[in-house]
C-alpha positions in Angstrom: 5.4 -19.2 -11.5 3.5 -21.6 -9.2 1.0 -19.2 -7.6 0.1 -21.8 -5.1 3.6 -21.1 -3.7 2.5 -17.4 -3.4 -0.5 -18.4 -1.3 1.8 -20.5 0.9 4.2 -17.5 1.1 1.4 -15.3 2.4 0.5 -18.0 5.0 4.1 -18.2 6.1 4.1 -14.4 6.7 0.9 -14.8 8.7 2.1 -17.8 10.7 5.4 -16.0 11.6 3.5 -12.8 12.5 1.3 -14.1 15.2 1.3 -12.6 18.7 4.4 -14.1 20.3 3.5 -13.7 23.9 2.2 -10.5 25.4 3.4 -7.6 27.4 2.2 -4.2 28.5 -1.0 -5.2 30.2 -1.5 -8.3 27.9 -1.9 -6.1 24.8 1.2 -6.0 22.8 3.3 -8.8 21.3 6.6 -9.2 23.2 9.7 -7.7 21.8 12.0 -10.3 20.2 15.6 -11.0 21.2 16.8 -9.9 17.7 18.8 -6.6 18.0 17.6 -3.7 16.1 19.5 -2.6 12.9 22.5 -0.4 13.8 22.6 3.2 12.6 26.4 4.0 12.7 26.1 6.9 10.3 24.5 8.9 13.2 26.4 10.1 16.2 24.2 7.9 18.5 20.7 6.6 18.6 19.3 9.7 20.2 20.5 11.7 17.2 18.9 9.1 14.9 15.7 9.5 16.8 15.7 13.3 16.5 16.5 13.2 12.7 13.8 10.6 11.8 11.1 12.5 13.7 12.1 16.0 12.8 9.4 16.4 10.1 6.5 14.5 11.9 6.7 15.2 15.6 6.8 18.3 17.8 10.0 19.1 19.8 8.1 18.9 23.0 7.0 15.3 22.4 10.5 14.3 21.3 12.0 15.9 24.4 9.5 13.9 26.6 10.6 10.7 24.9 14.3 11.4 25.4 13.9 12.8 28.9 15.5 16.1 28.1 14.6 19.7 27.1 13.2 21.2 24.0 16.4 23.3 23.6 18.5 20.1 23.6 16.4 18.5 21.0 16.5 21.6 18.8 20.2 21.9 19.2 20.7 18.2 18.3 18.8 18.6 15.1 20.4 21.9 14.0 23.9 20.6 14.8 23.4 18.0 12.1 22.4 20.7 9.6 18.6 20.1 9.6 16.4 23.0 8.6 14.6 24.9 11.3 12.0 22.8 12.9 8.4 23.5 11.9 5.8 22.4 14.4 3.7 19.8 12.7 -0.1 20.1 12.7 -2.1 17.4 14.5 -2.9 15.8 11.2 0.6 14.5 11.0 0.1 12.2 13.9 -3.5 11.5 13.0 -2.8 10.6 9.3 0.9 9.6 9.6 1.0 7.3 12.6 2.1 4.4 10.5 5.1 6.4 9.3 5.9 7.3 12.9 5.7 3.6 14.0 7.7 2.3 11.1 10.6 4.9 11.3 11.0 4.3 15.0 10.6 0.5 15.0 14.3 -0.1 15.1 15.0 2.8 17.5 12.5 2.8 20.4 11.2 0.2 22.7 7.4 -0.1 23.1 7.2 2.2 26.1 8.9 5.1 24.4 7.0 4.5 21.2 3.7 4.8 23.1 4.9 8.1 24.6 5.9 9.4 21.1 2.4 8.5 19.7 0.5 9.6 22.8 -1.3 6.2 22.8 -2.0 3.5 25.2 -1.0 -0.1 24.6 -4.5 -1.2 23.6 -4.7 1.3 20.8 -1.3 0.3 19.4 -2.2 -3.4 19.6 -5.4 -2.8 17.7 -3.5 -0.8 15.1 -0.8 -3.5 14.7 -3.4 -6.2 14.2 -6.3 -4.5 12.3 -4.7 -1.6 10.4 -4.2 -3.5 7.2 -2.2 -6.2 9.1 0.5 -3.7 10.0 2.2 -6.3 12.3 2.9 -8.4 9.2 4.3 -5.4 7.3 6.7 -4.8 10.2 8.0 -8.3 10.0 6.0 -10.0 12.7 8.5 -9.0 15.4 9.5 -6.0 17.4 13.3 -5.7 17.3 15.1 -5.4 20.7 15.7 -1.7 21.3 17.2 -0.4 24.6 15.7 2.8 25.9 17.0 5.9 24.2 18.0 8.9 26.3 19.6 12.2 25.6 23.1 12.7 27.0 25.5 15.6 26.7 27.5 15.1 23.5 31.2 14.1 23.9 33.8 15.1 21.4 33.3 12.0 19.2 29.6 12.9 19.0 30.3 16.5 18.3 32.8 15.6 15.6 30.3 13.3 13.8 27.6 16.0 14.0 30.0 18.4 12.2 30.7 15.8 9.5 27.0 15.3 9.0 26.3 19.0 8.9 29.0 19.5 6.3 27.5 16.7 4.1 24.0 18.2 4.4 25.2 21.7 3.7 27.1 20.8 0.6 24.3 18.8 -0.9 21.1 20.4 0.3 21.6 23.9 1.7 20.3 25.6 -1.4 17.2 23.4 -1.5 16.4 24.1 2.1 16.1 27.8 1.3 13.5 27.1 -1.4 9.7 27.0 -0.8 8.3 23.5 -0.1 4.9 21.8 0.3 4.0 20.4 3.7 3.1 16.7 3.8 -0.6 15.8 3.5 -1.2 18.9 1.5 -3.2 17.0 -1.1 -6.4 19.0 -1.6 -4.9 21.8 -3.6 -3.7 19.3 -6.2 -7.2 17.7 -6.3 -9.1 20.9 -6.7 -6.8 22.3 -9.4 -6.4 19.0 -11.3 -8.2 20.3 -14.4 -9.6 16.9 -15.3 -12.8 16.1 -17.1 -14.5 12.8 -17.7 -17.5 11.3 -19.6 -20.8 12.5 -18.1 -23.4 10.0 -16.9 -25.7 10.7 -19.9 -23.1 9.0 -22.1 -24.1 5.6 -20.9 -27.9 6.1 -21.4 -30.8 5.6 -19.0 -29.9 2.1 -17.7 -28.5 1.5 -14.3 -25.0 2.8 -14.1 -22.3 0.1 -13.9 -20.4 0.2 -10.6 -17.2 2.2 -10.6 -15.8 2.3 -7.1 -12.5 2.9 -5.4 -10.7 3.9 -2.2 -9.9 7.3 -0.9 -6.4 8.5 -1.9 -5.8 9.6 1.7 -8.3 7.7 3.8 -7.2 6.3 7.1 -7.5 2.5 6.9 -7.8 1.2 10.5 -10.8 3.0 12.0 -11.8 5.8 9.6 -15.1 6.6 11.5 -13.6 7.1 14.9 -12.4 10.7 14.4 -14.5 13.5 13.1 -11.5 15.4 11.8 -10.2 12.6 9.6 -12.6 12.8 6.7 -11.6 10.4 4.0 -14.0 11.8 1.5 -14.1 15.7 1.6 -16.3 17.5 -0.8 -13.5 18.4 -3.2 -12.5 14.8 -3.6 -16.1 13.6 -4.1 -16.7 16.2 -6.7 -13.6 15.4 -8.6 -14.3 11.6 -8.5 -17.8 12.1 -9.7 -16.6 14.2 -12.6 -14.4 11.2 -13.6 -17.3 8.7 -13.7 -16.7 7.2 -10.2 -20.0 6.4 -8.5 -18.8 4.4 -5.5 -16.1 4.6 -2.8 -15.3 2.1 0.0 -14.4 2.2 3.7 -12.5 -0.3 5.8 -14.6 -1.1 8.9 -14.6 -3.7 11.6 -18.1 -4.9 12.2 -18.0 -5.1 16.0 -17.1 -1.4 16.0 -20.3 -0.5 14.2 -23.0 -2.6 15.9 -23.5 -3.1 19.6 -24.3 -6.7 20.8 -25.5 -7.5 24.4 -24.2 -11.0 24.0 -20.6 -9.7 23.7 -20.4 -7.0 26.4 -16.7 -6.6 25.9 -17.1 -5.5 22.3 -15.5 -2.2 21.3 -17.4 0.9 22.4 -18.4 4.0 20.4 -20.6 2.2 17.8 -23.3 4.9 17.8 -20.8 7.7 17.1 -19.4 5.7 14.1 -22.9 5.1 12.8 -23.7 8.8 13.0 -20.5 9.7 11.1 -21.1 7.0 8.5 -24.6 8.4 8.0 -23.3 11.9 7.5 -20.7 10.6 5.0 -23.2 8.6 3.1 -25.5 11.6 2.8 -22.7 13.8 1.6 -21.4 11.3 -1.0 -24.9 10.7 -2.2 -25.3 14.4 -3.2 -22.5 13.7 -5.7 -24.1 10.5 -7.0 -21.6 8.4 -5.1 -22.4 5.3 -3.0 -20.4 4.0 -0.1 -19.5 0.4 0.2 -18.2 -1.3 3.4 -15.2 -3.7 3.4 -16.5 -6.9 5.0 -13.7 -9.1 6.1 -15.6 -10.9 8.9 -15.9 -12.1 11.6 -12.5 -10.9 12.8 -10.6 -13.2 15.1 -10.5 -12.4 18.8 -7.9 -13.1 21.6 -7.9 -16.5 23.2 -9.0 -14.8 26.5 -12.3 -13.7 24.8 -13.3 -17.4 24.6 -12.7 -18.3 28.2 -16.4 -17.8 28.8 -17.5 -18.7 25.3 -15.8 -22.1 24.4 -18.8 -23.1 22.3 -18.1 -20.5 19.6 -14.3 -20.9 19.5 -12.9 -22.1 16.2 -9.4 -22.4 14.6 -6.5 -21.0 16.7 -3.6 -19.1 15.2 -1.1 -17.8 17.8 -2.9 -16.0 20.5 -6.1 -15.5 18.4 -9.0 -17.7 17.5 -11.8 -17.5 15.0 -15.4 -16.9 15.9 -16.7 -20.1 14.4 -19.3 -19.4 11.7 -20.6 -22.9 11.9 -22.3 -21.9 15.2 -25.7 -20.3 15.0 -24.7 -17.7 17.5 -21.9 -16.2 15.4 -24.0 -16.2 12.2 -26.9 -14.6 14.0 -24.6 -11.9 15.3 -23.3 -11.2 11.8 -26.8 -11.0 10.4 -28.1 -8.8 13.3 -25.1 -6.5 13.1 -25.4 -5.9 9.4 -29.2 -5.5 9.6 -28.6 -2.9 12.3 -26.0 -1.0 10.2 -28.0 -1.0 7.0 -31.3 0.0 8.7 -29.6 3.0 10.4 -27.7 4.1 7.4 -30.3 3.6 4.6 -28.2 5.2 1.9 -25.3 2.7 2.1 -24.4 1.3 -1.3 -23.6 -2.2 0.0 -20.6 -4.3 0.9 -17.8 -6.3 -0.7 -16.6 -9.4 1.1 -13.2 -11.1 1.5 -13.5 -14.6 3.0 -9.9 -15.9 2.5 -7.4 -13.2 3.2 -4.4 -12.1 5.3 -6.8 -11.5 8.2 -7.9 -14.5 10.2 -11.7 -14.7 10.0 -13.7 -17.9 9.3 -12.2 -21.2 10.1 -11.2 -21.8 6.4 -9.8 -18.3 5.9 -6.2 -19.6 6.4 -6.6 -23.3 6.2 -7.9 -25.9 3.8 -8.9 -28.4 6.5 -10.0 -26.2 9.4 -8.0 -28.4 11.7 -8.6 -27.5 15.3 -12.3 -26.6 14.9 -14.6 -29.5 15.9 -17.4 -28.2 13.6 -15.8 -26.8 10.5 -13.3 -29.6 10.2 -16.4 -31.9 9.6 -17.6 -29.6 6.8 -16.1 -28.6 3.4 -14.4 -25.3 2.8 -16.7 -24.3 0.0 -19.7 -24.9 2.3 -18.4 -22.7 5.1 -17.2 -19.9 2.8 -20.5 -19.8 0.9 -22.4 -19.8 4.2 -20.4 -16.8 5.5 -21.2 -14.9 2.3 -24.9 -15.9 2.4 -25.1 -14.7 6.0 -23.6 -11.4 5.1 -25.9 -11.0 2.2 -29.0 -11.9 4.2 -28.1 -9.4 6.9 -27.4 -6.6 4.5 -30.7 -7.2 2.6 -32.7 -7.4 5.8 -31.5 -3.8 6.5 -31.8 -2.6 2.9 -33.0 -4.9 0.1 -31.6 -2.5 -2.5 -28.0 -2.6 -1.2 -25.4 -4.4 -3.4 -23.5 -7.4 -2.1 -20.2 -8.0 -3.9 -18.5 -11.4 -3.3 -14.7 -11.3 -3.9 -13.0 -14.6 -4.8 -9.6 -13.3 -3.5 -7.8 -16.3 -1.9 -10.2 -19.0 -2.9 -8.4 -22.2 -3.9 -9.1 -22.6 -7.6 -7.3 -25.7 -8.6 -4.8 -24.0 -10.8 -1.0 -23.6 -10.7 -1.3 -19.9 -11.7 -4.0 -19.1 -9.2 -4.5 -20.2 -5.6 -3.7 -23.9 -6.1 -5.6 -27.1 -5.3 -8.3 -28.0 -4.6 -10.9 -26.2 -6.7 -13.3 -24.5 -4.4 -14.4 -21.7 -6.7 -17.1 -23.7 -8.7 -18.7 -25.2 -5.6 -18.7 -21.8 -3.8 -20.3 -20.0 -6.7 -23.0 -22.7 -7.0 -24.0 -22.0 -3.4 -24.1 -18.1 -3.6 -27.5 -16.4 -3.3 -29.1 -14.8 -6.3 -28.6 -11.1 -6.6 -24.9 -10.9 -5.5 -22.0 -9.9 -7.8 -18.9 -12.0 -8.2 -15.7 -10.0 -8.3 -12.4 -11.2 -9.6 -8.9 -9.6 -10.0 -8.9 -9.3 -13.7 -5.2 -9.9 -14.5 -4.7 -12.7 -11.9 -3.1 -15.9 -13.3 -2.1 -14.2 -16.6 1.1 -15.9 -17.9 4.0 -13.6 -18.6 7.6 -13.8 -19.6 10.1 -11.2 -18.4 13.8 -11.3 -18.9 13.4 -14.8 -20.4 11.8 -16.1 -17.2 8.3 -17.6 -17.4 6.0 -16.4 -14.6 2.4 -15.6 -13.9 0.6 -12.7 -12.3 -0.2 -13.4 -8.6 -1.2 -10.0 -7.4 -2.5 -6.7 -8.7 -0.6 -5.6 -11.9 -0.7 -2.9 -14.5 2.3 -4.3 -16.3 0.3 -7.4 -17.3 -2.9 -6.5 -19.1 -5.9 -8.5 -18.2 -8.2 -10.3 -18.1 -6.4 -13.5 -17.4 -7.8 -17.1 -17.5 -8.8 -17.2 -13.9 -11.1 -14.2 -14.0 -12.6 -15.3 -17.4 -13.4 -18.8 -16.0 -14.9 -17.5 -12.7 -17.0 -14.8 -14.5 -18.3 -17.5 -16.8 -19.3 -19.7 -13.9 -21.1 -16.7 -12.2 -22.9 -15.7 -15.4 -24.1 -19.2 -15.9 -25.8 -18.9 -12.5 -27.3 -15.6 -13.5 -25.0 -13.6 -11.2 -23.5 -10.2 -12.1 -19.8 -9.8 -12.3 -17.2 -7.2 -11.4 -13.5 -6.8 -12.4 -11.1 -5.7 -9.7 -8.4 -3.6 -11.5 -5.8 -1.0 -10.7 -5.6 1.9 -13.2 -3.4 4.4 -11.3 -0.7 2.3 -9.7 -0.2 -1.0 -7.9 2.3 -2.5 -5.5 4.6 -2.7 -8.5 5.1 1.0 -7.5 2.8 2.7 -5.1 4.9 5.7 -4.0 3.5 7.9 -6.7 -0.3 8.6 -7.1 -0.4 7.4 -10.7 1.9 6.0 -13.4 1.6 7.4 -17.0 1.4 3.9 -18.6 -1.8 5.0 -20.4 -1.5 2.5 -23.3 -1.7 -0.4 -20.9 -4.7 1.1 -19.0 -6.5 1.7 -22.3 -5.9 -1.8 -23.5 -7.2 -3.3 -20.3 -10.3 -1.2 -20.3 -11.0 -2.1 -23.9 -10.6 -5.8 -23.1 -13.0 -5.5 -20.1 -15.6 -3.8 -22.3 -15.5 -6.8 -24.6 -15.7 -9.1 -21.5 -19.1 -7.5 -20.6 -18.5 -7.3 -16.9 -21.1 -5.3 -14.9 -18.7 -3.0 -13.1 -15.2 -2.2 -11.9 -13.5 -1.9 -8.6 -10.8 0.6 -9.6 -8.5 0.4 -6.7 -7.5 -1.3 -3.5 -6.1 1.2 -0.9 -3.4 2.0 -3.5 -4.4 3.9 -6.6 -7.4 6.1 -5.6 -6.1 9.5 -6.9 -8.4 11.5 -9.3 -5.9 11.3 -12.1 -5.5 11.5 -15.9 -5.6 7.7 -15.7 -9.1 7.8 -14.3 -10.0 10.4 -16.9 -8.9 7.8 -19.5 -10.9 5.1 -17.9 -14.0 7.3 -17.9 -13.9 7.4 -21.7 -14.9 3.7 -21.7 -18.1 4.5 -19.8 -19.6 5.4 -23.3 -21.5 2.8 -25.3 -20.2 1.9 -27.7 -16.8 2.0 -26.1 -14.0 3.9 -27.9 -11.0 2.1 -29.3 -7.9 2.4 -27.1 -6.3 4.9 -29.5 -9.4 7.1 -29.6 -9.5 7.2 -25.8 -5.8 8.0 -25.6 -5.9 10.8 -28.1 -9.0 12.4 -26.5 -7.3 12.2 -23.0 -4.0 13.6 -24.2 -5.6 16.5 -26.1 -7.8 17.4 -23.1 -4.9 17.3 -20.6 -2.0 18.8 -22.7 -3.6 20.5 -25.6 -3.6 19.8 -29.4 0.0 20.9 -30.0 1.6 18.9 -27.2 -0.6 15.8 -27.5 1.5 14.0 -30.1 4.7 14.1 -28.0 2.7 13.2 -24.8 1.2 10.2 -26.6 4.7 9.1 -27.6 5.8 9.4 -24.0 2.9 7.3 -22.8 3.7 4.6 -25.4 7.4 4.5 -24.2 6.4 4.4 -20.5 4.0 1.5 -21.3 6.6 -0.4 -23.2 9.0 0.0 -20.3 6.5 -1.2 -17.8 5.9 -4.4 -19.6 9.5 -5.3 -18.6 8.6 -5.2 -14.9 9.9 -8.5 -13.4 6.6 -9.3 -11.8 6.6 -11.8 -8.9 4.6 -11.6 -5.7 7.8 -11.8 -3.6 9.3 -8.8 -5.3 6.1 -6.8 -5.4 5.6 -7.1 -1.7 9.1 -7.5 -0.3 11.3 -5.7 -2.8 12.5 -2.0 -2.4 10.3 -0.6 -5.2 8.1 1.5 -2.8 11.2 3.0 -1.1 13.5 3.5 -4.1 16.6 5.6 -3.2 15.5 5.8 0.5 16.5 2.2 1.2 20.0 2.2 2.7 23.0 0.5 1.1 23.9 -1.6 4.1 27.7 -2.2 3.9 27.3 -5.4 6.1 24.6 -8.0 5.9 21.7 -7.1 8.3 20.5 -10.7 8.8 16.9 -9.4 8.5 14.4 -10.8 6.1 12.4 -8.3 4.0 8.8 -7.6 5.0 5.6 -7.0 3.2 5.8 -3.4 1.9 7.5 -2.5 5.2 11.3 -3.0 5.3 13.2 -4.2 2.3 16.5 -4.3 4.1 19.2 -6.0 2.0 17.3 -9.3 1.4 17.9 -9.8 -2.3 17.1 -13.5 -2.1 13.8 -12.5 -0.4 13.0 -10.0 -3.1 13.8 -11.9 -6.3 11.1 -14.6 -6.3 11.5 -16.7 -9.6 14.1 -14.3 -11.1 17.9 -14.8 -10.7 19.3 -11.6 -9.1 21.1 -10.7 -12.3 17.9 -10.9 -14.3 16.0 -8.9 -11.7 18.6 -6.1 -11.8 18.8 -6.3 -15.6 15.0 -5.9 -16.0 15.0 -2.7 -13.8 18.0 -1.4 -15.8 16.1 -2.0 -19.0 12.9 -0.4 -17.6 14.9 2.7 -16.6 16.4 3.1 -20.0 13.1 2.9 -21.8 11.4 5.1 -19.2 14.1 7.8 -19.7 13.2 8.0 -23.4 9.6 8.7 -22.4 10.8 11.6 -20.1 12.6 13.2 -23.1 9.3 13.1 -25.0 7.6 14.8 -22.1 10.2 17.5 -22.4 9.4 17.9 -26.0 5.7 18.1 -25.2 6.5 20.8 -22.6 8.1 22.9 -25.3 4.9 22.7 -27.4 2.4 23.5 -24.7 0.4 26.6 -25.7 -1.3 27.5 -22.4 -0.3 27.8 -18.7 -2.8 25.0 -17.8 -1.4 22.6 -20.4 2.1 23.4 -19.3 1.2 22.8 -15.6 -0.3 19.4 -16.5 2.8 18.3 -18.3 5.1 19.5 -15.5 3.1 17.7 -12.9 3.0 14.4 -14.8 6.6 14.7 -15.8 7.7 15.2 -12.2 5.8 12.0 -11.1 7.2 10.1 -14.0 10.7 11.2 -13.1 10.1 10.1 -9.5 9.1 6.7 -10.8 12.2 6.5 -13.0 14.4 7.2 -10.0 12.8 4.4 -8.1 13.4 1.9 -11.0 17.0 3.0 -11.3 17.6 2.7 -7.6 16.2 -0.8 -7.4 18.8 -1.9 -9.9 21.5 -0.1 -8.0 20.6 -1.8 -4.8 20.6 -5.3 -6.2 24.0 -4.6 -7.9 25.4 -3.1 -4.6 24.4 -6.0 -2.4 25.6 -8.6 -5.0 28.9 -6.8 -5.2 29.2 -6.4 -1.4 28.6 -10.1 -0.9 31.1 -11.0 -3.6 33.8 -8.9 -2.0 33.4 -11.0 1.1 34.8 -14.0 -0.7 38.4 -14.8 0.1 38.9 -16.3 -3.3 38.8 -13.0 -5.3 41.9 -11.9 -7.0 43.2 -8.4 -6.1 42.3 -7.2 -9.6 38.7 -8.5 -9.2 38.6 -7.0 -5.7 39.7 -3.6 -7.1 37.2 -3.7 -9.9 34.3 -4.6 -7.6 35.4 -1.8 -5.2 35.2 0.6 -8.1 31.7 -0.7 -8.9 30.6 -0.2 -5.3 31.7 3.4 -5.3 30.1 4.1 -8.7 26.8 2.7 -7.4 27.0 4.9 -4.2 27.7 8.0 -6.3 24.6 7.2 -8.5 22.5 6.7 -5.4 23.6 10.0 -4.0 22.5 11.7 -7.2 19.1 9.8 -7.2 18.4 10.8 -3.6 19.2 14.4 -4.3 17.0 14.5 -7.3 14.1 12.7 -5.6 14.5 15.1 -2.6 13.8 18.1 -4.8 10.7 16.4 -6.4 9.4 15.3 -3.0 9.7 18.7 -1.4 7.6 20.1 -4.2 4.9 17.4 -4.3 3.6 15.9 -1.1 2.0 13.0 -3.0 5.3 11.4 -3.7 6.1 8.7 -1.1 2.5 8.4 0.1 0.0 5.6 0.0 -3.2 5.5 2.1 -2.7 2.3 4.0 1.1 2.7 4.6 1.1 6.5 5.0 4.4 8.0 4.0 7.0 5.4 2.9 9.5 8.2 3.2 9.8 11.9 3.9 12.2 14.4 2.3 14.7 14.2 5.1 15.0 10.4 4.6 16.5 11.2 1.2 19.0 13.5 3.0 19.8 10.7 5.4 20.5 8.4 2.4 23.1 10.8 1.2 24.6 11.1 4.7 24.7 7.3 4.9 26.3 7.0 1.4 29.0 9.5 2.4 29.6 7.6 5.6 30.1 4.3 3.6 32.5 6.0 1.2 34.5 7.7 4.0 34.7 4.5 6.0 35.8 2.5 3.0 38.5 5.0 2.2 39.8 5.1 5.7 40.1 1.3 5.7 41.9 1.2 2.4 
């Protein structure tokens, strides 16, 4: 795979996701002229709205949006067979706002969406742009949605409500009567995890290597703005510390932390954020954990910001421009701001930087020529990027000379076809970095792989391909030659390959990677991006490698299995892990599929009977865009690989069942049941991906006029068989999801799906079947 193409793909997403004009007090991007996806399986769009918000939003707020009464909203939901509405706690809107935005993106216009959220346009605009580039994940456009209002149901609406109620009752009535876990109910799982790790003494008296990760449930956009949204409660910190983790990180926007009189229109509330940061740092420090700040700076600002400041304006992209770091004013602001933060929060562990990413920051962050900037276009990219990193380091060390500065090479052109393409900036950047910084590389990036007979290379985070790869090895060698320390960025719980479960039991792959990194002699590990921060058995396994000398992979696996499942069940659990790991090495890795495919949504993604015309988006909406998903793989190969994965994975589940029969204590049995449920959820996702690809292939083939009647009949039978399988997958995943609130959740995307989305999938499948049979 040419990973330079991957870099270009990311840039295309960004270029198509710029602010396309503004509305609502110049804050929000204008809605497009593209009609929203139709939802014909519901009686009307008002009923679709009620269904999709039933689990997240109060009846009063839904009634306000629809312009009706609470009784009408309740009656609309119950008429479709939904369970009694339970008023959601405030945390649902505080921690689940991305889920609310995404599930209403094709239903509500902006005005009604703001009413639903209880936000103003400015807050939504900030969230779309800065909350892990949500605007890109939503496709860079707001579909055209007419206002949705409640109206008294006519007979056609009432008839459709009865049909839905009948489907829901026949498939889910018994499950609705069983106890269930509310969403965001994570802490009980963390405090009862029963995990142990290697204690600090095992590595001796030398400085502990960095082991840092992200909160499993931290709010990404502005985590310091709300005192109630603590990303690192005591129970989580304690559990992470027990597993050898000594660092955690926070997403921040620098202008929200440090006031600056030169920019009076900066965001307000900096002092409150500093106070909360100081409290969090002190609390984490009591557990031996340092906090690191994500430094993706300086963030671009609207064009209007530069009307009085043309001398610091850099590259323009859409309606935003960079703060040009070739100007002394901008560099001085960065230095002063970081000095301010690190002086006032003396216990901060440090920062890690990203200087070429999805966010527009310096003038070379999205460009290799800085065209449009009169200053940076006369300088080299390595010179500018190194200068940004040097400025950040100087500011941090002015505030606290002991703080660590980690420079991440993510996005730097490296001159390779399996990395970020030509030219090679990495060597020149590393040569200019200040002494005392760490260089961090994604360990597995650029690793050649072959899946389904197709040659490819890793171009994003991966567990299915065990690192380190050639890119990281080369860059670490360059850094070590300069006397710099090195870090490996890895994922040990899960990746975007599948992020809808907190961890994947592919322990052999994790152990092999840890053993390889021990031999590579790196100085620390970043153990997760926003995805993959759960205090899991996987982290317990990783902690075994904190010892010196490090254990062999098999020694670490056996120790972890016996500790989690007991001596009698360990053998079968080890066999299950081996089968899961073997299955996962068949994952058809490609950056297009990882980001745009339906893996995160699994059975929830609808089987659209007609082409939607929409392109899939970055972990947002897969739609039916098989060509957008497949990357370097032919669609048949992509489906075949997921079918192969599902077969091998199912064998591992049978070994878990055997381990369960051998468990000789309640705690060991509980551990097996928990891990088996998550592994089953993963299997349902893999199977569903294959089903979806086959469905859309067959659907499109049936549109051909050249098919014989025999072929048409055979393909129609295939369509109905796939629908039946997806109904079964949705029902099974519904049961698992109701019992475990971790399934379907990821910190920066919130809930990909809720239990009722799986009920909707069954309703939608029944609607397709009934419609097809009426037509035939």
